C-alpha positions in Angstrom: 31.3 104.2 86.9 34.1 102.8 85.8 33.6 103.3 82.4 33.7 107.1 82.2 36.7 109.1 80.6 40.0 109.9 83.0 39.6 113.2 84.0 42.1 116.1 83.4 42.6 117.1 87.0 45.0 114.6 88.9 43.7 115.6 92.0 40.3 114.3 90.6 42.1 111.1 89.3 43.5 110.3 92.8 40.4 111.0 94.8 38.7 108.3 92.5 41.4 105.6 92.5 41.3 105.9 96.5 37.5 106.1 96.4 37.2 102.7 94.1 40.5 100.3 94.7 40.4 99.9 98.9 43.5 97.2 98.8 46.7 97.3 100.5 48.9 96.0 98.0 47.6 98.6 95.0 49.9 101.8 95.5 49.3 105.5 93.9 52.5 106.7 94.2 52.2 110.4 93.6 55.3 112.3 92.3 56.1 116.0 90.9 58.7 116.8 88.2 59.5 120.2 87.9 55.7 121.6 88.7 54.3 118.7 86.9 52.2 116.2 88.6 52.5 112.7 87.9 50.5 109.7 89.6 52.1 105.7 89.3 48.8 103.4 89.6 50.6 99.4 90.2 50.1 96.0 92.0 52.8 95.8 94.5 53.1 91.9 94.1 52.8 91.9 90.3 55.2 95.0 89.2 58.9 95.1 88.9 59.5 98.6 91.1 63.6 98.6 90.2 62.2 98.7 86.3 59.5 101.4 87.4 62.1 103.4 89.0 65.0 103.1 86.2 62.8 103.6 83.1 59.8 106.0 84.6 60.9 108.2 87.4 64.6 108.8 86.5 63.6 109.3 82.8 61.2 112.1 83.2 63.6 114.3 85.6 65.3 114.8 82.7 63.1 116.7 80.5 61.6 120.0 80.1 58.2 119.4 77.5 55.6 117.1 79.1 53.3 116.7 76.3 51.8 113.3 76.1 54.1 112.5 73.1 57.3 113.4 74.5 56.9 111.6 77.7 55.9 108.5 75.5 59.2 109.1 73.9 61.2 109.6 77.2 60.1 106.6 78.9 61.6 103.1 78.0 58.7 100.3 78.5 58.6 97.0 76.4 55.1 97.6 75.9 53.0 100.8 76.5 49.6 101.3 75.4 47.0 104.9 75.8 44.3 104.5 78.1 41.2 107.2 78.2 38.9 105.3 81.1 39.2 104.1 84.3 37.3 100.8 83.4 40.9 100.3 80.9 43.1 101.5 83.7 42.0 99.4 86.1 42.1 96.2 83.9 45.8 97.0 82.9 46.7 97.3 86.9 45.6 94.1 87.8 47.3 92.6 84.8 50.3 93.2 86.4 50.9 96.5 84.4 51.9 99.9 85.4 49.5 102.6 84.7 50.8 106.6 84.5 48.7 109.2 85.1 49.5 112.8 84.1 48.2 116.1 85.3 46.4 118.2 82.6 46.3 115.3 80.5 42.5 113.3 80.4 44.7 110.0 79.6 47.0 107.2 81.0 49.6 105.5 79.9 50.0 101.7 80.5 53.6 100.5 81.1 54.4 97.1 80.8 56.5 96.1 83.7 55.3 93.0 85.0 57.3 90.8 87.9 56.0 88.1 89.2 57.0 84.5 90.7 56.1 81.5 88.1 56.7 77.7 88.2 60.0 76.9 85.7 58.9 74.7 82.5 59.9 71.4 83.6 58.7 67.8 82.1 54.9 67.7 83.3 54.4 64.9 85.3 51.5 63.2 83.6 53.0 63.1 80.0 56.3 61.4 80.6 58.4 60.6 77.1 61.5 58.4 76.8 62.5 60.4 73.9 61.0 63.8 72.5 61.1 67.2 73.8 60.7 66.9 77.9 59.3 70.7 78.0 55.5 71.0 79.4 53.3 74.1 79.9 52.9 76.3 82.7 50.9 78.4 84.8 52.2 81.6 82.7 50.3 82.5 80.1 53.3 84.4 78.1 55.4 81.3 78.9 52.9 79.1 77.5 52.5 81.2 74.6 56.6 81.6 74.1 57.1 77.7 73.8 54.3 78.0 71.0 55.9 80.8 69.1 59.1 78.8 69.4 58.1 75.8 67.4 56.0 77.7 65.1 57.6 80.4 63.4 55.1 81.3 60.9 53.3 84.6 60.5 50.0 82.3 60.1 49.7 81.3 63.6 47.8 83.3 64.9 46.7 84.3 68.6 43.5 86.2 69.9 42.8 87.1 73.5 39.3 87.1 75.0 38.9 87.4 79.0 36.3 85.1 80.8 35.2 86.4 84.5 33.5 88.2 86.1 36.2 89.3 88.8 39.2 87.4 87.7 39.4 88.6 83.9 40.8 85.5 83.3 42.6 85.8 79.9 42.3 83.2 77.1 44.5 82.6 74.6 43.1 81.2 71.2 45.4 79.5 69.2 45.0 78.5 65.7 46.6 78.2 62.1 45.1 80.5 59.4 44.6 78.6 56.2 45.1 75.2 58.4 42.1 75.4 60.8 38.8 74.4 59.6 37.3 77.3 58.5 34.2 79.0 60.6 35.6 76.6 64.2 37.6 79.5 65.3 34.5 81.8 65.2 32.3 78.9 66.7 34.2 78.8 70.1 34.7 82.4 70.5 30.7 82.8 70.2 30.5 79.9 73.1 33.0 81.4 74.8 31.2 84.9 74.8 28.3 82.9 76.4 30.0 81.6 79.7 29.0 84.2 82.8 31.2 83.5 85.6 32.6 84.8 88.6 36.3 82.9 88.6 38.4 80.9 85.8 40.5 78.6 88.4 41.6 76.0 85.6 41.2 75.3 81.9 38.8 72.5 82.9 36.0 75.7 83.2 36.4 76.5 80.1 36.2 72.9 78.5 33.1 71.7 80.3 31.2 74.9 79.3 32.1 73.8 75.6 31.2 70.6 76.0 27.7 69.9 74.5 26.4 67.1 76.6 27.0 68.7 79.8 26.3 65.2 81.5 28.3 62.7 79.3 31.2 61.0 80.9 33.1 61.7 77.9 35.3 64.3 76.8 34.2 66.4 74.0 37.5 68.5 74.6 41.1 67.2 74.1 43.9 68.3 76.7 47.8 68.4 77.0 50.8 69.4 79.3 53.0 69.2 76.0 53.8 72.2 73.7 55.0 69.4 70.9 51.5 67.6 71.0 50.2 71.1 71.2 51.6 72.1 68.1 51.2 69.0 66.0 47.3 68.9 66.8 47.3 72.8 65.5 48.6 71.0 62.5 46.1 68.9 62.0 43.4 71.7 62.0 42.3 72.6 65.2 42.2 75.2 67.3 43.3 75.9 70.8 43.0 77.5 73.9 45.2 78.3 76.5 44.3 79.5 79.9 45.9 81.6 82.2 46.9 80.4 85.4 46.5 76.2 84.5 49.2 74.1 82.9 46.8 72.0 80.8 45.3 73.6 77.2 42.7 73.0 75.5 42.2 71.4 72.0 38.9 71.0 69.7 37.8 68.9 68.1 38.5 66.0 69.7 38.2 62.3 68.8 38.8 59.7 71.5 41.7 57.9 69.4 43.9 60.8 70.6 43.8 59.5 74.4 45.3 56.1 72.8 48.0 57.9 71.0 51.3 59.1 73.0 54.1 61.4 72.4 56.7 58.5 72.1 55.0 57.1 69.5 56.0 59.6 66.9 59.6 59.4 67.8 59.9 55.1 67.9 59.4 53.0 64.9 56.1 52.6 63.5 56.0 48.7 64.4 56.8 49.5 68.0 54.0 52.5 68.2 51.7 50.0 66.4 52.2 47.5 68.9 51.9 49.6 72.0 48.7 51.1 70.8 47.0 47.9 70.3 48.2 46.7 73.8 46.9 50.2 75.3 43.4 49.3 73.4 43.2 46.0 74.9 44.2 46.8 78.3 41.3 49.5 78.6 39.0 46.5 77.6 40.6 44.6 80.4 40.2 47.0 83.1 36.5 47.9 82.1 35.3 44.7 81.9 37.2 41.9 83.5 35.7 42.6 87.1 32.2 42.6 85.3 32.7 39.3 83.4 34.4 37.4 86.7 31.6 38.4 88.9 28.8 37.5 85.5 30.7 33.9 85.5 30.2 33.5 89.4 27.0 34.1 89.3 25.3 33.5 85.9 27.5 31.8 83.7 30.1 28.9 85.7 29.7 26.7 82.5 32.1 29.3 80.8 35.0 28.6 83.0 37.4 26.1 82.5 37.2 23.4 84.7 40.5 23.5 86.2 40.0 27.4 86.6 36.5 26.9 88.0 38.1 24.0 91.0 40.7 27.0 91.8 38.1 29.8 92.2 35.7 27.0 93.9 38.6 26.1 96.5 39.3 30.1 97.4 36.3 31.3 97.8 35.5 28.6 100.7 34.8 30.1 103.7 34.6 34.1 102.3 31.0 35.6 103.6 30.4 38.3 101.0 29.0 37.4 98.0 30.7 37.6 94.6 29.2 41.3 93.4 29.5 42.5 96.4 33.5 41.1 97.2 34.3 43.0 94.1 32.6 46.0 95.3 34.2 45.6 98.5 37.8 45.1 97.2 37.2 48.2 94.3 36.5 50.3 97.1 39.0 49.8 99.4 41.6 50.4 95.8 39.9 53.4 95.4 40.5 54.7 98.6 44.0 53.7 98.4 44.6 55.4 95.3 43.0 58.4 96.9 45.1 58.4 99.8 48.4 57.9 98.2 47.1 61.3 95.7 46.5 63.2 98.6 48.7 62.1 101.2 52.5 64.0 101.1 54.6 62.3 98.5 56.6 60.1 100.7 54.0 59.2 103.2 51.7 58.2 100.1 54.3 56.0 98.6 54.5 54.0 101.8 50.4 53.8 102.0 50.2 52.7 98.5 52.9 49.6 99.4 51.3 49.1 102.9 48.0 49.1 101.5 48.6 46.8 98.4 50.9 44.7 99.8 49.9 44.1 103.7 46.3 44.5 103.3 45.8 43.1 100.2 47.4 39.7 101.6 46.1 40.2 105.3 42.2 40.2 103.9 43.0 37.0 102.0 44.4 35.5 104.9 41.3 36.3 106.8 39.0 35.1 104.6 37.3 38.4 103.7 38.0 38.6 100.3 39.3 35.7 97.6 42.8 35.8 95.9 41.3 35.8 92.3 39.3 38.6 92.9 42.4 40.9 94.6 44.2 39.7 91.6 41.5 41.0 88.9 40.7 43.9 90.6 44.6 44.8 90.9 45.0 43.9 87.0 42.2 46.2 86.5 43.7 49.1 88.0 47.1 49.0 86.7 45.9 48.3 82.8 43.6 51.5 83.5 46.5 54.0 83.8 47.6 52.6 80.3 45.4 56.0 79.1 45.5 58.2 82.0 43.6 60.8 80.1 40.8 58.9 80.4 41.1 57.3 83.9 38.1 58.9 85.2 35.6 57.7 82.2 37.0 54.6 82.2 36.8 54.3 86.4 33.2 55.3 85.8 32.4 52.8 83.0 34.1 49.9 84.8 31.8 50.5 88.2 29.1 50.5 85.6 30.0 47.3 84.3 30.0 45.5 87.3 26.9 46.8 88.8 25.4 45.2 85.7 27.3 41.9 85.8 26.0 41.6 89.4 22.1 42.3 88.3 21.7 40.9 84.6 24.9 38.8 84.3 26.6 38.5 80.4 23.8 39.7 78.7 23.4 43.0 80.6 27.3 43.4 80.0 26.2 43.2 76.1 23.3 45.5 76.5 25.4 48.0 78.2 28.4 47.7 75.8 25.6 48.6 73.0 24.6 51.1 74.7 27.7 53.2 75.0 29.0 52.4 71.5 25.6 53.8 70.4 25.9 57.0 72.6 30.0 57.3 71.0 28.5 57.0 67.3 25.9 60.1 68.0 28.4 62.3 69.8 30.4 64.9 68.2 32.8 67.4 69.1 32.5 70.8 67.1 30.7 68.7 64.1 33.4 66.2 64.6 32.4 62.5 65.6 34.6 61.6 68.5 34.8 57.9 67.2 36.2 59.0 63.9 37.7 57.6 61.7 36.0 54.7 62.6 32.5 55.9 63.0 32.2 57.5 60.4 34.9 55.1 58.6 37.9 57.3 57.3 40.1 55.0 55.2 42.5 57.5 54.5 42.8 59.1 58.5 44.0 54.8 59.4 47.7 55.5 58.5 47.7 57.4 61.6 45.1 55.4 64.2 45.2 52.4 65.7 48.0 51.4 63.0 51.2 54.1 63.0 51.8 54.9 59.4 55.6 55.2 58.6 57.1 58.8 57.8 56.0 58.9 54.3 53.0 57.6 54.4 51.3 60.6 56.7 51.7 63.3 53.4 48.2 64.4 54.3 46.1 65.9 57.0 43.6 64.2 58.2 40.3 64.4 56.8 38.2 63.9 60.3 39.2 67.5 61.3 38.1 69.4 57.6 41.3 71.3 56.8 40.9 73.1 53.5 45.0 72.8 53.5 45.1 69.1 52.5 49.1 68.3 52.1 51.4 68.9 55.3 54.6 66.9 53.8 56.2 67.0 50.7 58.9 63.9 49.9 61.0 64.7 46.8 62.7 61.8 45.0 66.3 61.4 44.4 65.5 61.8 40.9 64.1 64.9 41.2 66.7 66.5 43.5 69.2 66.1 40.9 67.2 67.5 37.9 66.3 70.8 40.3 69.7 71.7 41.0 
């Protein structure tokens, strides 16, 4: 068993390692210094062999005392840990560290000589900003933690590690600010994570799905971001963050829908502009979700709601169209979704060409051929553009748009109203770790409206949002000129 203790006899150790690790990239290097035998265990693709040679092999040749204390003092390593079982040795080895076994000692030393290729820090493609920091998280956990530590230089920033995955043993860093995070929130998340029994964690979305209470919901219950400045701001509101090794998307909990309507640029620009843009995003989302359904509903059931001039335009445009209004809208929507998928999956420059050709040539040809009408094409185009004003919720809004379109084609405007009421009822009852996801609107928290749709001025956001239940209420102190002069 891997939990058995390391043998004092190096020959037994090597035999155990060779029996239990049959992989060509895992190296077992045997060497002898003045009749004292040693063995190094490391993964060829994860370890710095130059550092091992300079800081382990060469210094050991210069000593005469081969006790564990003397060897530890001689070796130069940024990280050093004493291990007593084979399980610990395997974990450290596959994490990129080098493990040193010593003949006559029933222990080993883990030496931090990691070296592997990683993507450099750059602006994330999903969160482009005009002003503010342009750094984004990458797939390396240590790099992501360094980006966080650079922004929060406080002993109150706590980071705890947990490994998830039977085979991958993926490290997850649980980050929170002690005294700011909601009491008991971190413990809830850790307890939930410990119940996840899975072979491999390929991305943080695996963790997010497990932390979600309603697994069948189309709405998120865990927040995501690729930007360290946004992640830091959420921690300062009293939330807990999760950084998963191998994923550039970090998680935050609790989550409220409102945060996806806010962008980093809002906090680096004028409050008037930020408020106007937030209202615009909300309006654009309503257009994206409801416009196709409302148009089909008006064509099939409520022609009297359309102005006469617009009605005549529609009637003239649909002459000779062989498809029914609802099927025509479905067909056009399906074409646009296919073009969208093709442009994403294909190589970058080819994908751009597909978008242009599909959007202009194919659309215009379909209208001229009499397969679809010009108003339908225009409505789907407007809906598709508006959908991406809130990119974090594109998947959710795409599903909602389809549901509203189905309902409108079957039951008309009354079906749209009933579905909208059903969605609102569901959202009012949904929560993320005890926080309603519609807060601060349901329940109504007046004080938190200073950073909701309305973006308050700098001096207005003195207190942390009550939504997240932080005991540390104050996050800013502003002293007047009179007080400043008096204190000097």
